[in-house]
LUMFISE-840241 format. One record per atom (N, C-alpha, C): residue number from 1; residue in one letter; x, z, y. Coordinates in steps of 0.05 Angstrom, whole numbers, plus 5000, padded with zeros to 4 digits. Example, Ala and Ser with C-alpha at 12.3 -4.5 7.8 and 13.67 -1.06 7.14 Angstrom:
2
<1 "a" <5264 5156 4886>>
<1 "a" <5246 5156 4910>>
<1 "a" <5264 5156 4934>>
<2 "s" <5257 5142 4955>>
<2 "s" <5273 5143 4979>>
<2 "s" <5258 5157 5001>>
This chain:
219
<1 "m" <5408 5015 5211>>
<1 "m" <5417 5007 5187>>
<1 "m" <5397 4989 5176>>
<2 "r" <5418 4968 5166>>
<2 "r" <5402 4950 5158>>
<2 "r" <5408 4937 5121>>
<3 "k" <5390 4922 5112>>
<3 "k" <5384 4916 5087>>
<3 "k" <5399 4897 5066>>
<4 "f" <5408 4898 5047>>
<4 "f" <5421 4878 5041>>
<4 "f" <5420 4881 5002>>
<5 "n" <5402 4854 4997>>
<5 "n" <5399 4851 4972>>
<5 "n" <5437 4846 4954>>
<6 "y" <5437 4854 4929>>
<6 "y" <5464 4849 4927>>
<6 "y" <5462 4845 4888>>
<7 "e" <5487 4837 4880>>
<7 "e" <5496 4827 4856>>
<7 "e" <5518 4835 4853>>
<8 "a" <5527 4858 4842>>
<8 "a" <5555 4855 4829>>
<8 "a" <5552 4875 4810>>
<9 "r" <5588 4875 4797>>
<9 "r" <5588 4884 4758>>
<9 "r" <5602 4911 4767>>
<10 "d" <5591 4925 4751>>
<10 "d" <5601 4959 4746>>
<10 "d" <5626 4960 4730>>
<11 "k" <5648 4970 4747>>
<11 "k" <5671 4967 4730>>
<11 "k" <5675 4984 4711>>
<12 "a" <5657 5005 4712>>
<12 "a" <5657 5024 4682>>
<12 "a" <5640 5021 4663>>
<13 "t" <5619 5003 4663>>
<13 "t" <5607 4986 4645>>
<13 "t" <5614 4959 4636>>
<14 "d" <5622 4946 4655>>
<14 "d" <5618 4914 4659>>
<14 "d" <5593 4906 4653>>
<15 "t" <5578 4911 4667>>
<15 "t" <5549 4899 4670>>
<15 "t" <5542 4889 4697>>
<16 "i" <5524 4870 4700>>
<16 "i" <5510 4864 4723>>
<16 "i" <5491 4878 4732>>
<17 "i" <5494 4881 4761>>
<17 "i" <5475 4907 4774>>
<17 "i" <5464 4888 4804>>
<18 "k" <5438 4887 4796>>
<18 "k" <5417 4883 4828>>
<18 "k" <5407 4893 4836>>
<19 "s" <5414 4905 4861>>
<19 "s" <5395 4929 4871>>
<19 "s" <5398 4925 4903>>
<20 "i" <5396 4942 4919>>
<20 "i" <5389 4948 4947>>
<20 "i" <5412 4960 4962>>
<21 "v" <5418 4956 4983>>
<21 "v" <5437 4977 4988>>
<21 "v" <5431 4983 5023>>
<22 "q" <5432 4997 5042>>
<22 "q" <5433 4995 5068>>
<22 "q" <5465 5000 5080>>
<23 "a" <5470 4981 5099>>
<23 "a" <5493 4986 5108>>
<23 "a" <5493 4973 5148>>
<24 "e" <5510 4980 5154>>
<24 "e" <5513 4965 5186>>
<24 "e" <5509 4931 5179>>
<25 "s" <5522 4931 5166>>
<25 "s" <5530 4891 5162>>
<25 "s" <5542 4888 5132>>
<26 "e" <5546 4860 5130>>
<26 "e" <5540 4850 5104>>
<26 "e" <5575 4861 5092>>
<27 "m" <5593 4861 5106>>
<27 "m" <5620 4873 5108>>
<27 "m" <5620 4907 5091>>
<28 "a" <5602 4921 5114>>
<28 "a" <5595 4940 5106>>
<28 "a" <5588 4948 5077>>
<29 "a" <5563 4934 5079>>
<29 "a" <5552 4932 5044>>
<29 "a" <5584 4932 5029>>
<30 "a" <5593 4908 5024>>
<30 "a" <5609 4900 5009>>
<30 "a" <5629 4922 5014>>
<31 "r" <5634 4944 5025>>
<31 "r" <5651 4972 5023>>
<31 "r" <5642 4986 5010>>
<32 "v" <5613 4989 5021>>
<32 "v" <5604 5014 5007>>
<32 "v" <5600 5007 4963>>
<33 "l" <5599 4987 4963>>
<33 "l" <5589 4984 4938>>
<33 "l" <5619 4982 4923>>
<34 "t" <5641 4975 4939>>
<34 "t" <5672 4982 4930>>
<34 "t" <5675 5000 4922>>
<35 "e" <5670 5027 4946>>
<35 "e" <5671 5058 4938>>
<35 "e" <5652 5057 4910>>
<36 "q" <5630 5048 4909>>
<36 "q" <5618 5064 4889>>
<36 "q" <5631 5050 4849>>
<37 "g" <5649 5035 4854>>
<37 "g" <5658 5028 4828>>
<37 "g" <5646 5007 4825>>
<38 "f" <5631 4983 4846>>
<38 "f" <5626 4961 4841>>
<38 "f" <5644 4936 4855>>
<39 "v" <5644 4910 4833>>
<39 "v" <5652 4879 4844>>
<39 "v" <5631 4877 4852>>
<40 "p" <5632 4869 4893>>
<40 "p" <5611 4848 4890>>
<40 "p" <5612 4821 4880>>
<41 "l" <5589 4810 4878>>
<41 "l" <5584 4794 4875>>
<41 "l" <5563 4766 4895>>
<42 "d" <5545 4785 4901>>
<42 "d" <5527 4762 4922>>
<42 "d" <5522 4782 4938>>
<43 "i" <5520 4786 4971>>
<43 "i" <5506 4805 4987>>
<43 "i" <5480 4784 5006>>
<44 "k" <5466 4798 5003>>
<44 "k" <5443 4775 5022>>
<44 "k" <5421 4800 5039>>
<45 "e" <5424 4789 5069>>
<45 "e" <5410 4815 5083>>
<45 "e" <5376 4811 5080>>
<46 "v" <5363 4828 5071>>
<46 "v" <5338 4827 5065>>
<46 "v" <5321 4813 5085>>
<47 "d" <5304 4798 5077>>
<47 "d" <5286 4787 5105>>
<47 "d" <5263 4801 5109>>
<48 "e" <5260 4827 5132>>
<48 "e" <5241 4838 5126>>
<48 "e" <5207 4829 5147>>
<49 "s" <5213 4810 5161>>
<49 "s" <5205 4792 5177>>
<49 "s" <5174 4788 5164>>
<50 "g" <5151 4766 5170>>
<50 "g" <5127 4764 5160>>
<50 "g" <5099 4766 5169>>
<51 "g" <5111 4783 5192>>
<51 "g" <5080 4787 5215>>
<51 "g" <5059 4804 5208>>
<52 "l" <5037 4796 5214>>
<52 "l" <5018 4812 5202>>
<52 "l" <5005 4801 5173>>
<53 "f" <5013 4778 5171>>
<53 "f" <5007 4767 5144>>
<53 "f" <5026 4778 5118>>
<54 "g" <5048 4784 5128>>
<54 "g" <5064 4792 5116>>
<54 "g" <5068 4820 5104>>
<55 "s" <5059 4834 5134>>
<55 "s" <5056 4859 5129>>
<55 "s" <5030 4877 5113>>
<56 "l" <5012 4859 5104>>
<56 "l" <4984 4850 5092>>
<56 "l" <4995 4855 5064>>
<57 "t" <5002 4827 5055>>
<57 "t" <5004 4826 5027>>
<57 "t" <5029 4841 5014>>
<58 "r" <5040 4862 5031>>
<58 "r" <5067 4879 5019>>
<58 "r" <5060 4901 5024>>
<59 "r" <5038 4904 5028>>
<59 "r" <5028 4937 5027>>
<59 "r" <5019 4951 5001>>
<60 "v" <5040 4972 5002>>
<60 "v" <5044 4985 4967>>
<60 "v" <5010 5001 4961>>
<61 "t" <4995 4990 4950>>
<61 "t" <4966 5003 4944>>
<61 "t" <4964 5022 4926>>
<62 "t" <4951 5044 4929>>
<62 "t" <4939 5067 4911>>
<62 "t" <4947 5063 4881>>
<63 "k" <4931 5033 4875>>
<63 "k" <4937 5028 4854>>
<63 "k" <4961 5028 4843>>
<64 "d" <4988 5008 4852>>
<64 "d" <5004 5009 4851>>
<64 "d" <5027 5024 4848>>
<65 "k" <5021 5052 4855>>
<65 "k" <5031 5073 4861>>
<65 "k" <5027 5093 4834>>
<66 "v" <5004 5091 4826>>
<66 "v" <4995 5106 4796>>
<66 "v" <5011 5094 4783>>
<67 "v" <5003 5058 4778>>
<67 "v" <5026 5047 4757>>
<67 "v" <5042 5052 4750>>
<68 "f" <5073 5053 4779>>
<68 "f" <5093 5057 4782>>
<68 "f" <5098 5093 4767>>
<69 "t" <5083 5111 4779>>
<69 "t" <5088 5130 4763>>
<69 "t" <5082 5147 4739>>
<70 "r" <5062 5121 4727>>
<70 "r" <5062 5130 4693>>
<70 "r" <5079 5109 4687>>
<71 "q" <5085 5096 4682>>
<71 "q" <5110 5080 4675>>
<71 "q" <5135 5092 4675>>
<72 "l" <5131 5101 4702>>
<72 "l" <5166 5116 4700>>
<72 "l" <5159 5139 4687>>
<73 "a" <5134 5156 4683>>
<73 "a" <5135 5185 4667>>
<73 "a" <5138 5177 4633>>
<74 "t" <5117 5158 4628>>
<74 "t" <5124 5150 4601>>
<74 "t" <5154 5140 4588>>
<75 "l" <5169 5126 4606>>
<75 "l" <5200 5124 4599>>
<75 "l" <5215 5147 4601>>
<76 "i" <5211 5168 4622>>
<76 "i" <5220 5188 4613>>
<76 "i" <5220 5199 4595>>
<77 "g" <5202 5210 4585>>
<77 "g" <5178 5227 4569>>
<77 "g" <5187 5211 4544>>
<78 "a" <5203 5195 4541>>
<78 "a" <5206 5170 4515>>
<78 "a" <5238 5178 4506>>
<79 "g" <5251 5189 4529>>
<79 "g" <5280 5198 4526>>
<79 "g" <5305 5175 4543>>
<80 "l" <5279 5155 4561>>
<80 "l" <5305 5141 4567>>
<80 "l" <5315 5152 4593>>
<81 "p" <5345 5142 4598>>
<81 "p" <5352 5156 4620>>
<81 "p" <5338 5145 4650>>
<82 "l" <5342 5164 4670>>
<82 "l" <5320 5164 4688>>
<82 "l" <5341 5135 4701>>
<83 "s" <5358 5132 4700>>
<83 "s" <5365 5102 4718>>
<83 "s" <5351 5080 4702>>
<84 "q" <5356 5074 4671>>
<84 "q" <5347 5057 4661>>
<84 "q" <5318 5057 4662>>
<85 "s" <5302 5079 4671>>
<85 "s" <5269 5075 4669>>
<85 "s" <5258 5064 4690>>
<86 "l" <5273 5067 4710>>
<86 "l" <5270 5064 4733>>
<86 "l" <5282 5033 4738>>
<87 "r" <5302 5018 4720>>
<87 "r" <5299 4992 4716>>
<87 "r" <5283 4974 4707>>
<88 "t" <5270 4994 4681>>
<88 "t" <5249 4979 4668>>
<88 "t" <5225 4976 4679>>
<89 "v" <5217 4992 4698>>
<89 "v" <5194 4994 4719>>
<89 "v" <5197 4972 4744>>
<90 "l" <5225 4970 4744>>
<90 "l" <5221 4946 4770>>
<90 "l" <5225 4922 4761>>
<91 "e" <5220 4914 4730>>
<91 "e" <5222 4896 4716>>
<91 "e" <5189 4885 4720>>
<92 "q" <5172 4907 4718>>
<92 "q" <5147 4905 4711>>
<92 "q" <5129 4906 4732>>
<93 "t" <5145 4911 4754>>
<93 "t" <5133 4907 4782>>
<93 "t" <5132 4885 4795>>
<94 "e" <5098 4884 4802>>
<94 "e" <5095 4856 4821>>
<94 "e" <5098 4855 4848>>
<95 "n" <5094 4879 4860>>
<95 "n" <5092 4889 4890>>
<95 "n" <5130 4887 4899>>
<96 "k" <5118 4866 4916>>
<96 "k" <5153 4860 4932>>
<96 "k" <5158 4883 4951>>
<97 "k" <5141 4893 4959>>
<97 "k" <5150 4918 4977>>
<97 "k" <5153 4942 4963>>
<98 "l" <5139 4944 4940>>
<98 "l" <5150 4967 4923>>
<98 "l" <5172 4961 4903>>
<99 "q" <5186 4936 4903>>
<99 "q" <5206 4926 4882>>
<99 "q" <5225 4938 4906>>
<100 "e" <5231 4929 4934>>
<100 "e" <5245 4932 4947>>
<100 "e" <5249 4963 4952>>
<101 "i" <5233 4978 4949>>
<101 "i" <5241 5011 4951>>
<101 "i" <5245 5021 4923>>
<102 "i" <5247 5007 4903>>
<102 "i" <5248 5019 4874>>
<102 "i" <5274 5007 4864>>
<103 "q" <5286 4989 4883>>
<103 "q" <5312 4975 4879>>
<103 "q" <5338 5005 4896>>
<104 "e" <5324 5013 4921>>
<104 "e" <5331 5041 4940>>
<104 "e" <5341 5064 4919>>
<105 "i" <5324 5069 4908>>
<105 "i" <5314 5089 4895>>
<105 "i" <5336 5089 4872>>
<106 "i" <5340 5060 4854>>
<106 "i" <5357 5062 4833>>
<106 "i" <5390 5066 4855>>
<107 "a" <5393 5049 4869>>
<107 "a" <5421 5053 4888>>
<107 "a" <5424 5081 4886>>
<108 "d" <5402 5092 4895>>
<108 "d" <5410 5114 4912>>
<108 "d" <5416 5144 4880>>
<109 "v" <5394 5138 4862>>
<109 "v" <5404 5156 4828>>
<109 "v" <5416 5146 4826>>
<110 "e" <5435 5113 4822>>
<110 "e" <5457 5114 4812>>
<110 "e" <5486 5128 4827>>
<111 "g" <5469 5129 4854>>
<111 "g" <5497 5144 4871>>
<111 "g" <5506 5176 4870>>
<112 "g" <5480 5183 4852>>
<112 "g" <5487 5206 4852>>
<112 "g" <5467 5230 4864>>
<113 "r" <5443 5221 4877>>
<113 "r" <5417 5226 4895>>
<113 "r" <5406 5230 4877>>
<114 "q" <5388 5257 4875>>
<114 "q" <5359 5267 4866>>
<114 "q" <5342 5250 4870>>
<115 "l" <5330 5246 4845>>
<115 "l" <5306 5227 4854>>
<115 "l" <5282 5232 4871>>
<116 "s" <5289 5262 4874>>
<116 "s" <5259 5272 4896>>
<116 "s" <5273 5271 4919>>
<117 "d" <5297 5260 4931>>
<117 "d" <5320 5267 4953>>
<117 "d" <5311 5234 4963>>
<118 "s" <5307 5217 4937>>
<118 "s" <5304 5183 4949>>
<118 "s" <5274 5184 4946>>
<119 "f" <5271 5186 4933>>
<119 "f" <5230 5189 4937>>
<119 "f" <5225 5201 4975>>
<120 "g" <5241 5223 4978>>
<120 "g" <5244 5235 5003>>
<120 "g" <5243 5216 5030>>
<121 "k" <5260 5192 5027>>
<121 "k" <5271 5174 5044>>
<121 "k" <5239 5148 5054>>
<122 "h" <5222 5153 5037>>
<122 "h" <5200 5145 5039>>
<122 "h" <5177 5147 5041>>
<123 "p" <5171 5167 5060>>
<123 "p" <5142 5182 5056>>
<123 "p" <5121 5158 5057>>
<124 "e" <5116 5145 5066>>
<124 "e" <5092 5125 5070>>
<124 "e" <5087 5115 5044>>
<125 "i" <5098 5119 5021>>
<125 "i" <5098 5121 4997>>
<125 "i" <5099 5143 4982>>
<126 "f" <5108 5159 4973>>
<126 "f" <5114 5186 4963>>
<126 "f" <5104 5204 4991>>
<127 "d" <5080 5219 4988>>
<127 "d" <5074 5245 5008>>
<127 "d" <5086 5272 4997>>
<128 "k" <5080 5296 5013>>
<128 "k" <5093 5321 5007>>
<128 "k" <5082 5323 4982>>
<129 "i" <5060 5323 4973>>
<129 "i" <5046 5345 4951>>
<129 "i" <5068 5327 4933>>
<130 "y" <5057 5298 4926>>
<130 "y" <5084 5274 4902>>
<130 "y" <5111 5294 4899>>
<131 "l" <5122 5293 4934>>
<131 "l" <5154 5307 4932>>
<131 "l" <5153 5334 4923>>
<132 "s" <5136 5344 4922>>
<132 "s" <5136 5370 4908>>
<132 "s" <5132 5377 4883>>
<133 "l" <5121 5367 4876>>
<133 "l" <5110 5364 4853>>
<133 "l" <5134 5357 4828>>
<134 "v" <5158 5329 4846>>
<134 "v" <5167 5320 4829>>
<134 "v" <5202 5335 4829>>
<135 "t" <5204 5347 4854>>
<135 "t" <5229 5371 4845>>
<135 "t" <5221 5391 4841>>
<136 "a" <5197 5408 4833>>
<136 "a" <5198 5426 4811>>
<136 "a" <5195 5418 4786>>
<137 "g" <5184 5390 4785>>
<137 "g" <5206 5377 4759>>
<137 "g" <5217 5380 4748>>
<138 "e" <5238 5371 4769>>
<138 "e" <5278 5364 4761>>
<138 "e" <5286 5393 4760>>
<139 "a" <5269 5414 4775>>
<139 "a" <5285 5437 4765>>
<139 "a" <5272 5453 4740>>
<140 "s" <5255 5451 4726>>
<140 "s" <5248 5463 4708>>
<140 "s" <5243 5436 4684>>
<141 "g" <5261 5410 4694>>
<141 "g" <5269 5397 4663>>
<141 "g" <5242 5382 4653>>
<142 "t" <5221 5390 4669>>
<142 "t" <5191 5371 4664>>
<142 "t" <5187 5350 4679>>
<143 "l" <5206 5337 4688>>
<143 "l" <5204 5314 4701>>
<143 "l" <5173 5288 4700>>
<144 "d" <5185 5282 4664>>
<144 "d" <5155 5265 4668>>
<144 "d" <5130 5286 4666>>
<145 "q" <5123 5313 4661>>
<145 "q" <5098 5319 4660>>
<145 "q" <5097 5320 4681>>
<146 "a" <5110 5326 4714>>
<146 "a" <5099 5330 4735>>
<146 "a" <5096 5300 4748>>
<147 "l" <5101 5282 4740>>
<147 "l" <5098 5246 4744>>
<147 "l" <5069 5254 4738>>
<148 "k" <5064 5255 4714>>
<148 "k" <5041 5247 4697>>
<148 "k" <5018 5265 4715>>
<149 "r" <5020 5289 4732>>
<149 "r" <5009 5304 4740>>
<149 "r" <4994 5295 4765>>
<150 "v" <5019 5276 4780>>
<150 "v" <5030 5269 4806>>
<150 "v" <4995 5240 4800>>
<151 "a" <5005 5223 4780>>
<151 "a" <4988 5198 4773>>
<151 "a" <4955 5211 4776>>
<152 "s" <4953 5227 4755>>
<152 "s" <4923 5244 4746>>
<152 "s" <4916 5246 4777>>
<153 "q" <4922 5266 4793>>
<153 "q" <4916 5268 4827>>
<153 "q" <4907 5243 4835>>
<154 "q" <4936 5219 4843>>
<154 "q" <4923 5204 4857>>
<154 "q" <4895 5196 4839>>
<155 "e" <4897 5183 4817>>
<155 "e" <4868 5172 4802>>
<155 "e" <4850 5178 4817>>
<156 "k" <4853 5216 4815>>
<156 "k" <4823 5229 4828>>
<156 "k" <4819 5221 4851>>
<157 "d" <4845 5219 4869>>
<157 "d" <4837 5213 4898>>
<157 "d" <4829 5186 4910>>
<158 "a" <4835 5162 4901>>
<158 "a" <4827 5147 4891>>
<158 "a" <4800 5138 4881>>
<159 "a" <4788 5158 4863>>
<159 "a" <4759 5149 4853>>
<159 "a" <4742 5159 4884>>
<160 "m" <4757 5181 4897>>
<160 "m" <4739 5202 4915>>
<160 "m" <4738 5185 4931>>
<161 "v" <4757 5167 4943>>
<161 "v" <4751 5149 4965>>
<161 "v" <4730 5125 4953>>
<162 "s" <4730 5109 4933>>
<162 "s" <4715 5094 4928>>
<162 "s" <4685 5103 4927>>
<163 "k" <4681 5124 4915>>
<163 "k" <4653 5142 4923>>
<163 "k" <4654 5144 4952>>
<164 "i" <4663 5148 4971>>
<164 "i" <4661 5160 4994>>
<164 "i" <4660 5130 5003>>
<165 "r" <4669 5115 5008>>
<165 "r" <4669 5079 5011>>
<165 "r" <4629 5063 4996>>
<166 "g" <4635 5073 4977>>
<166 "g" <4598 5060 4964>>
<166 "g" <4582 5077 4980>>
<167 "a" <4583 5093 4981>>
<167 "a" <4561 5117 4993>>
<167 "a" <4557 5102 5026>>
<168 "m" <4578 5097 5040>>
<168 "m" <4578 5087 5067>>
<168 "m" <4563 5056 5065>>
<169 "t" <4575 5037 5043>>
<169 "t" <4572 5013 5041>>
<169 "t" <4537 5006 5052>>
<170 "y" <4518 5018 5033>>
<170 "y" <4489 5011 5030>>
<170 "y" <4476 5023 5061>>
<171 "p" <4477 5047 5075>>
<171 "p" <4479 5048 5100>>
<171 "p" <4482 5018 5113>>
<172 "a" <4510 5017 5118>>
<172 "a" <4517 4990 5131>>
<172 "a" <4499 4968 5124>>
<173 "i" <4494 4962 5096>>
<173 "i" <4475 4932 5087>>
<173 "i" <4453 4943 5102>>
<174 "v" <4444 4958 5102>>
<174 "v" <4406 4964 5113>>
<174 "v" <4407 4962 5139>>
<175 "l" <4434 4984 5154>>
<175 "l" <4433 4976 5176>>
<175 "l" <4435 4945 5195>>
<176 "a" <4460 4936 5171>>
<176 "a" <4458 4906 5192>>
<176 "a" <4429 4881 5181>>
<177 "v" <4415 4890 5160>>
<177 "v" <4389 4877 5159>>
<177 "v" <4370 4878 5177>>
<178 "i" <4369 4912 5186>>
<178 "i" <4356 4911 5203>>
<178 "i" <4356 4901 5227>>
<179 "m" <4388 4900 5237>>
<179 "m" <4394 4886 5264>>
<179 "m" <4390 4863 5263>>
<180 "g" <4387 4843 5234>>
<180 "g" <4376 4827 5235>>
<180 "g" <4356 4810 5239>>
<181 "v" <4337 4824 5231>>
<181 "v" <4308 4819 5230>>
<181 "v" <4292 4825 5259>>
<182 "m" <4310 4851 5271>>
<182 "m" <4301 4855 5304>>
<182 "m" <4308 4824 5326>>
<183 "l" <4336 4818 5316>>
<183 "l" <4347 4795 5331>>
<183 "l" <4322 4770 5323>>
<184 "f" <4323 4768 5300>>
<184 "f" <4294 4745 5300>>
<184 "f" <4263 4744 5307>>
<185 "m" <4267 4776 5308>>
<185 "m" <4238 4778 5321>>
<185 "m" <4249 4777 5354>>
<186 "l" <4263 4780 5359>>
<186 "l" <4271 4782 5399>>
<186 "l" <4284 4749 5401>>
<187 "l" <4295 4736 5387>>
<187 "l" <4299 4712 5391>>
<187 "l" <4278 4680 5385>>
<188 "v" <4263 4691 5352>>
<188 "v" <4246 4671 5354>>
<188 "v" <4214 4672 5357>>
<189 "v" <4212 4697 5339>>
<189 "v" <4175 4704 5338>>
<189 "v" <4166 4710 5369>>
<190 "v" <4174 4732 5387>>
<190 "v" <4169 4746 5410>>
<190 "v" <4168 4710 5430>>
<191 "p" <4191 4686 5432>>
<191 "p" <4185 4671 5450>>
<191 "p" <4162 4653 5444>>
<192 "q" <4160 4655 5424>>
<192 "q" <4130 4633 5412>>
<192 "q" <4110 4646 5416>>
<193 "v" <4108 4677 5415>>
<193 "v" <4079 4702 5420>>
<193 "v" <4079 4685 5456>>
<194 "e" <4103 4686 5467>>
<194 "e" <4098 4686 5498>>
<194 "e" <4091 4659 5514>>
<195 "k" <4100 4632 5491>>
<195 "k" <4087 4605 5497>>
<195 "k" <4056 4605 5495>>
<196 "l" <4050 4616 5460>>
<196 "l" <4016 4629 5461>>
<196 "l" <4004 4630 5481>>
<197 "y" <4007 4657 5491>>
<197 "y" <3994 4661 5522>>
<197 "y" <3989 4650 5544>>
<198 "s" <4017 4635 5536>>
<198 "s" <4017 4614 5573>>
<198 "s" <4005 4595 5572>>
<199 "d" <4003 4589 5544>>
<199 "d" <3985 4565 5532>>
<199 "d" <3949 4571 5539>>
<200 "m" <3939 4600 5533>>
<200 "m" <3918 4609 5533>>
<200 "m" <3916 4621 5560>>
<201 "h" <3929 4619 5583>>
<201 "h" <3926 4637 5610>>
<201 "h" <3919 4660 5605>>
<202 "k" <3932 4671 5581>>
<202 "k" <3929 4705 5580>>
<202 "k" <3950 4708 5589>>
<203 "t" <3939 4750 5594>>
<203 "t" <3969 4760 5599>>
<203 "t" <3973 4777 5586>>
<204 "l" <4004 4771 5574>>
<204 "l" <4017 4790 5552>>
<204 "l" <4014 4812 5553>>
<205 "p" <4006 4840 5534>>
<205 "p" <4001 4860 5529>>
<205 "p" <4036 4864 5544>>
<206 "f" <4029 4894 5544>>
<206 "f" <4047 4909 5561>>
<206 "f" <4080 4907 5546>>
<207 "l" <4071 4920 5519>>
<207 "l" <4096 4923 5490>>
<207 "l" <4107 4890 5493>>
<208 "t" <4089 4870 5490>>
<208 "t" <4103 4845 5482>>
<208 "t" <4125 4837 5510>>
<209 "a" <4100 4838 5524>>
<209 "a" <4118 4834 5561>>
<209 "a" <4149 4842 5557>>
<210 "a" <4151 4869 5545>>
<210 "a" <4178 4883 5543>>
<210 "a" <4195 4880 5525>>
<211 "l" <4188 4872 5508>>
<211 "l" <4210 4852 5483>>
<211 "l" <4210 4830 5494>>
<212 "i" <4197 4812 5509>>
<212 "i" <4211 4785 5516>>
<212 "i" <4231 4791 5535>>
<213 "a" <4230 4806 5564>>
<213 "a" <4243 4819 5582>>
<213 "a" <4266 4826 5562>>
<214 "v" <4262 4840 5543>>
<214 "v" <4304 4851 5521>>
<214 "v" <4311 4829 5513>>
<215 "a" <4289 4799 5508>>
<215 "a" <4300 4775 5488>>
<215 "a" <4303 4760 5507>>
<216 "k" <4302 4760 5534>>
<216 "k" <4308 4743 5555>>
<216 "k" <4339 4756 5567>>
<217 "f" <4337 4779 5559>>
<217 "f" <4373 4798 5575>>
<217 "f" <4383 4795 5557>>
<218 "t" <4385 4795 5526>>
<218 "t" <4398 4787 5504>>
<218 "t" <4406 4763 5515>>
<219 "a" <4395 4738 5508>>
<219 "a" <4390 4712 5507>>
<219 "a" <4419 4703 5525>>
């Protein structure tokens, strides 16, 4: 299935809608929109190319997910309809990849799909725990509270990962310094010692000779 960005007029509300739809072709996309009660105004296929650099810059980070989840929870808790809440979050989202996903979710929700079902189409963003909490929130009528719990858990997980990375950074720096000193000794200091002993016509100590052999092997 291909993805198409579209702009259409909603016959029921006479408002202009911008979102994304999945279809086999542009004609099929127009047919889907018409069946949903929209008048297609503009349809363009989503360009998902961009190579390695494009995939890196479009990656959805944990921070992106936390902000999205908290904003959605706040708006729903304030009494806004789900569709309107999603559109408001979309307007405040900067990450291009997440924008596309939110547009798909909006299209699903406005087409009658449950929010949890739409989230389930994007497992790379919404994991099983996320989906379980959202599903439970929908069933109990406490979706905003469920989303807040998800955001809190995401923040705790991110903090834990940050601590682990921090704990691993210091040993890595120490190891790099030690390796640098060893290379300096082997490539600079030891050859100078060899020259000094050679000029003095003296036999090198065994350990020094071994270090020189290693230095010559690595050079």
